[in-house]
N, C-alpha and C positions, 0 to 999 in steps of 0.2 A: 861716235857712236858707241852707247854701251853694250857693255859684253855679257853675254848672257854666263850665270852662274851656274855652276854642275847642279846644285838644286832646283835652280829657274829651269833648267832643261830636261830633269828629270820630272817636275812637275809638270813640264807641257807634254808629257808624255802620258802621264799617268791615264787621263780620260780614256785617248785612244786604247790604249793597252790593255786596261780595266774590260772595256768592252769588249775587245778581241777575246780575252780571257773567258768573261763570260760567254760567251759564245761558243768558244773550243769546252769550256764544261758542260753547256747543256746539248751541245750537239748539236743537229738540224734543225732542233723543234721550234728555235725562232725564225726560221725561214718562210716565206710567201706562202699563205697557205698548208704549211707546215706538210710539205711536199716534199720528200729530199729527192734532190737529184744530184748528178755528180760533174754536170757543167762539162764544156769541153771546148774548145778553140779550133778553128778550123781554118786556113786559106782557102777560098774557094775559087780565084783566081788570082793572075800577077802578071803584068808584062811593062815592059819600057819603052820610049818612045826620044828619041833626040829632039830638043828643043834648044836653040840658040848655042848649041855646042855639048849641052849637057843631058846626059840621060834621065830620065823624069820617072817616077813611077805611077804605076796606075793600079788597084788591088781592090779586092773585095774580099772580106774575111766573115766567120761567123765567129760571134763571141757570147758564148753562154755561160754565167756564172753558176757555180754549185750552191747547194744548199746553205753551205758555211760561210763562204766567201758573200754572198746575199745579206745573210745574216748581218755579219760582218761589216759590212757597209750600210746597211741601215740603222747599224746603231753606235754611226760615227766615225769608224775606221776608214780611212781614206785606201783605197786600191791603186796599184800601178800595173798598168798594162805596158806591158815593151814591146816592140816592132822590132825585130833584130832582121838585118840584109846582108847579105857577102857577096862581092864580086869576087868570081873564081877565073883563074887561068888555064885552058885546058891545054895539058901538054901530051904529046901524043906517046911519048915513051917513058915518061915519067908522072909521079903522082902529080894529079892535078894540085894548083897551090891559090889560098885564099890571099888576093891582090889587096882587098880593100874590106873594111866592115862599116856598116851605120847601125845605130841604136837609135828608135825615137823611143821616149819614154810620154807616157801622159797619166795621170792622177784624173782617176774618178771620185768623187766626192759627193757624198747626197747630206743635204741642209735640211733638217725636220722642221725648222721655222718657214720658211719659204716653200717647202716640199719640192726642191728643184736639184735636180742631178745637176752636177757640174764636171766639167771634163778641159783639164788644163794639158794643154801640150808644155811638157818642161823643157825640152829644147830652144823651144820659139818665146813659149810666155804666154800664145794664145789663150785665150779661154774661153769658151761656150756654157750657156746654160739649158738644160733639158727639164720640160716637164713630167716625162716618164724615162723611167731606165732603159727598155726596148728605143726608144729614140735615140740615147747617149751611145748605149752600144752601136747600133745603126750607123751613129756618124761614126765612133770610133774605127768601124768595120768598111769604110768606103775612104781609100787612100787614094787621091787625087793629085798628080805634077809633082808629088815628091820627089826633090832634086837628090840623085843618087850620086854619081861620078860626071865628072868632064870629061870629055872624050878623048882630051889631049894627053890624060892622063895613061890612054889605054894604050897600046903599041898597035898599029895599025894592021901589021900581018899578020896578030894571034886572035884566038877563037876565044871568046868570055861565053861562060855560063852566070847567071844570077839564081839567087835563093833567098826565101822570105818565110821567118815562122812568129810568130806571136805568143807569149807565153804571161803570166802572172808574176810577177816581180814581186820577190818578198823580202828582198837585200836590204831594206828600210828598218826592217823588226829588230829587235835584239834577239843575239845571236842563240839565247835559251827555247824563243818561240821560231826562230828558223830549224833548227833542230828538229820541234814538234811538227811544223809543217812536213818535213820530209818524211817521215811517218804518216802522215793524212793526207790521204789520196786525194780528198774535195778542192787541196791544195794545190796540187800537181797540175796546173792547167796549162798545157804548153801543146801547140799544132804542129804538126809534120814540115819537114822543111818543102815547101811547095819551088820547084827548080822548074828555069827555062832558060833558052839560049839567047843572047845578047844581038838586037838586031843593030847594025853599024852603018 
């Protein structure tokens, strides 16, 4: 298998990075209908149920992209949306402890030639195509039957709670851009934690 040289790697990043830099330089002027919006992520509901000894997650999320993120997407920049989940053991007299963590990452990409939005699950490799951004984000916001943790890994006489949040992950971009994102509120898309008790 041929190895990618440093020069080839930089060239592969050049187009999306140039597009992203152009979007940042122009602000939100390239966004759809030239309407600036901050965007927000929100977990509307979440619950788990045991299926064959495994606790699975059903959740509904509202995912709205900011003007800058939308403009970057439509300029060829792939966005990564991450769902983070924690299993927490409740302790009566001590601080609660995080027993397990799960992160599911999705790539959202717009392909101008076909005018399609592509959603790829980076954990499983599954990929879907959508005609509109609304349908792509709506699909991302509907989690059903996602395995979380095996019941055999939980202590029978202990109480557990879970929490879920969604965020726009910018870790795949070079460090200078990540630093720039830190100071730009439109890229700080992260929901509050949504918590609930684990039913055994």
